[in-house]
C-alpha positions in Angstrom: 107.8 127.5 104.7 105.2 127.5 101.9 102.0 129.5 102.7 98.9 127.5 103.6 96.0 128.0 101.2 92.8 128.9 102.8 89.9 126.6 102.5 86.2 127.5 102.6 84.6 126.6 105.9 82.8 123.4 106.3 79.3 123.3 107.9 77.2 120.4 109.0 74.8 119.3 106.3 72.0 118.9 108.8 71.1 115.4 107.7 70.6 113.5 110.9 73.2 110.8 111.5 74.8 111.2 108.1 78.5 112.1 108.5 78.6 114.9 106.0 79.4 118.6 105.6 78.6 121.2 103.0 81.2 123.6 101.5 80.2 127.2 101.8 82.1 130.0 100.1 81.7 133.4 98.7 80.2 132.4 95.4 76.8 130.7 95.2 77.4 127.0 94.9 76.5 125.2 91.7 77.3 121.8 93.2 76.9 120.2 96.6 79.9 118.4 98.1 80.0 116.2 101.2 83.1 115.5 103.1 83.0 111.8 103.8 85.5 109.8 105.8 85.1 106.9 103.4 87.5 104.0 102.7 86.2 104.0 99.1 86.0 107.7 98.2 84.6 108.6 94.8 87.1 111.5 94.5 90.5 111.8 96.2 91.4 115.3 97.4 94.3 116.8 99.4 94.6 115.3 102.9 92.9 115.2 105.3 89.7 115.5 103.3 88.1 113.1 100.8 85.0 114.2 99.0 82.2 112.5 97.2 80.8 114.9 94.7 77.4 115.2 93.2 77.1 117.9 90.4 73.7 119.5 90.3 73.1 122.3 87.8 70.7 125.2 88.2 67.4 123.5 87.4 67.9 120.5 89.8 68.1 119.9 93.5 70.1 117.2 95.2 69.8 116.1 98.8 72.0 113.6 100.7 70.8 111.1 103.1 70.7 107.3 103.6 67.6 105.6 102.3 67.2 102.2 104.0 64.4 99.8 103.9 62.4 100.0 107.2 61.4 96.8 108.9 58.7 96.7 111.6 59.4 93.9 114.1 56.4 93.0 116.3 57.0 90.7 119.3 56.3 90.8 123.0 59.6 89.0 123.9 62.4 91.6 124.4 65.1 89.0 123.7 63.6 88.0 120.4 63.2 91.7 119.4 66.8 92.5 120.4 68.2 89.5 118.4 66.2 90.4 115.2 66.9 94.1 115.5 70.6 93.5 115.8 70.8 91.2 112.8 68.7 93.5 110.6 70.7 96.5 111.4 73.9 94.6 110.7 72.3 93.8 107.3 71.7 97.5 106.6 68.0 97.9 107.5 66.3 100.5 109.6 64.2 98.9 112.4 61.2 100.0 114.3 59.6 97.8 117.0 56.2 97.1 118.6 55.5 95.0 121.7 51.7 94.4 121.1 49.1 94.3 118.4 47.7 97.7 119.0 51.1 99.4 118.8 51.9 97.3 115.7 48.8 98.6 113.8 49.6 102.2 114.8 53.3 101.9 113.7 52.4 100.2 110.5 50.1 103.1 109.5 52.4 105.9 110.6 55.8 104.5 109.7 54.7 102.5 106.6 57.5 99.9 106.7 58.8 98.0 103.7 58.1 94.7 105.5 56.7 93.5 108.8 58.0 90.6 111.0 54.9 89.6 113.0 54.6 87.4 116.0 51.2 85.7 116.5 50.8 85.5 120.3 50.6 89.2 121.1 48.8 91.1 123.9 46.0 93.6 123.1 45.4 92.3 119.5 46.8 89.0 118.4 49.0 88.6 115.3 46.3 87.0 113.1 43.9 89.9 113.7 46.7 92.4 113.1 47.4 90.7 109.7 43.7 90.8 108.8 43.4 94.5 109.6 46.6 95.4 107.7 45.3 93.6 104.6 41.9 95.5 104.8 43.6 98.9 104.9 44.6 100.3 101.5 47.6 102.1 103.0 49.1 98.9 104.4 47.6 96.1 102.2 50.7 95.8 100.1 53.3 95.5 102.9 54.9 92.1 102.9 54.4 90.2 106.2 56.5 87.4 107.6 54.9 85.6 110.5 57.4 84.5 113.1 55.9 82.4 115.8 56.2 79.3 118.1 53.1 77.9 116.5 54.5 75.2 114.3 51.4 73.1 113.5 50.3 72.8 109.9 46.9 74.3 110.6 48.6 77.5 112.0 50.8 77.8 108.9 47.8 77.4 106.6 45.6 79.9 108.5 48.5 82.5 108.6 49.1 82.2 104.9 45.4 82.3 104.0 45.0 85.5 106.0 47.6 87.2 103.9 51.1 86.4 105.3 53.8 86.2 102.6 56.0 83.8 104.6 55.8 81.8 107.8 58.9 81.1 110.1 58.7 79.1 113.3 60.7 79.6 116.5 63.4 78.7 117.3 64.7 80.3 114.1 68.0 81.2 112.4 68.5 85.0 112.3 70.6 84.7 109.2 67.8 82.7 107.4 65.3 85.3 108.5 67.4 88.1 107.0 67.7 86.2 103.7 63.9 85.6 103.6 63.3 89.3 104.2 65.7 90.3 101.4 64.0 87.8 99.0 60.6 89.2 99.7 61.8 92.8 99.2 63.3 91.8 95.9 60.0 90.7 94.5 59.3 94.3 93.6 56.2 96.0 92.5 52.9 94.5 91.3 52.6 94.2 87.5 52.9 97.6 85.7 50.8 98.7 82.8 53.3 98.9 80.0 51.1 100.5 77.3 52.9 103.0 75.2 50.0 105.4 75.0 47.5 106.1 77.9 44.5 108.3 78.0 42.8 109.6 81.2 40.0 111.9 80.2 41.7 114.9 78.4 45.2 113.8 79.6 47.2 111.9 77.0 50.5 110.2 77.6 52.7 109.0 74.8 55.8 107.2 76.2 57.8 106.6 72.9 57.4 110.2 71.9 58.0 111.5 75.4 54.8 113.6 75.1 52.1 114.6 77.5 49.1 116.6 76.4 46.1 118.1 78.1 43.1 118.9 75.8 45.5 118.6 72.8 48.0 121.0 74.1 51.6 119.8 74.9 52.8 120.0 78.5 56.3 121.3 79.0 57.7 118.6 81.3 61.3 117.7 82.1 62.5 114.1 81.6 62.2 113.4 85.3 58.7 114.9 85.6 57.5 112.9 82.6 59.0 109.7 84.0 57.4 110.4 87.4 54.0 111.0 85.8 54.0 108.0 83.5 55.1 105.7 86.3 52.3 106.8 88.5 49.8 106.5 85.6 51.1 102.9 84.8 50.4 102.0 88.5 47.1 103.9 88.6 45.1 103.5 91.8 48.0 102.0 93.7 49.8 104.0 96.3 53.5 104.5 95.6 55.7 105.4 98.6 58.4 108.0 98.4 61.1 105.4 98.7 59.6 103.4 95.9 59.5 106.5 93.7 63.1 107.3 94.5 64.1 103.8 93.5 62.1 103.5 90.3 62.2 107.1 89.0 65.5 108.4 90.2 67.1 104.9 90.6 68.8 106.0 93.8 69.8 103.3 96.3 72.0 105.1 98.8 72.2 108.9 99.0 69.0 110.9 98.6 66.4 112.7 100.7 62.8 111.8 100.1 62.0 115.5 100.0 63.1 115.6 96.4 60.0 113.6 95.5 57.8 116.2 97.1 59.7 119.0 95.3 59.3 117.4 91.9 55.6 116.5 92.6 54.9 120.2 93.4 56.5 121.4 90.2 54.7 118.7 88.2 51.3 119.7 89.6 52.0 123.3 88.7 52.7 122.4 85.1 49.8 120.0 84.8 47.3 122.7 85.9 43.8 121.2 85.8 45.2 117.7 85.0 46.8 117.7 88.5 43.5 116.4 89.7 44.7 112.9 88.9 47.6 113.1 91.4 46.6 112.4 95.0 48.7 112.8 98.1 48.4 110.0 100.7 49.5 111.8 103.8 52.5 110.2 105.5 52.8 107.6 102.8 53.3 108.8 99.2 51.3 109.5 96.1 48.7 107.8 93.9 47.5 108.4 90.3 43.7 108.3 90.4 42.5 106.9 87.1 39.0 107.3 85.7 
């Protein structure tokens, strides 16, 4: 009988609900591997393990986690919430819920969802007032809102849209249609981006074609990712960018990544910028903003 080759132990990767493990051996790892019981493995290895491999060399960090768009569903009818939540989860979204207007405002500010499905007839604070307050708050003003309500009159639709709703759906509704409307709204993307090839903010100069950033005439030693992160924030100056948005637009990750990698790169970027780091503002619990002059 042929001897069995020993295999390094597998340890849980510590990534919440993600079914992954990290190989640990005698030598310091120069790559991170997750064992994934996938039907479509990226790499096929000897049974019973299949691995998806991300190579990360010495100057980079890679985390593994699911990044899903978070939807806040606000309705005081448990049956409606359950129906919407089920269909959204089936479509791959994360869902948080609120049963009244006061709770909705709190969750919108702490959870910062990608989109809000908002009923109008709510206890505590009605849906129209919730919409107005969200639009007045800089941290939540850009969140798309779909009003979902039994109020079907034309005047109700007009008022809802005038107050800032992006779409208006009446009950009874089709869950499939609602999911499609949500996807369409999320695909609209970011507001227009400043595409200037050169930008100046005081003594900070950014030259995109030359991949050059200078402070008081002295070149800053930035990696490609750090330069892309800085220029994207500068192009969207004075607008808050959530960590999920930065992961999508800078790293172009859709599925497997931990938002902590944004914080890690931002910390290194600030260290390299020195005094120029004053332009980068942290919005606690939300993301980051470039503060233009």
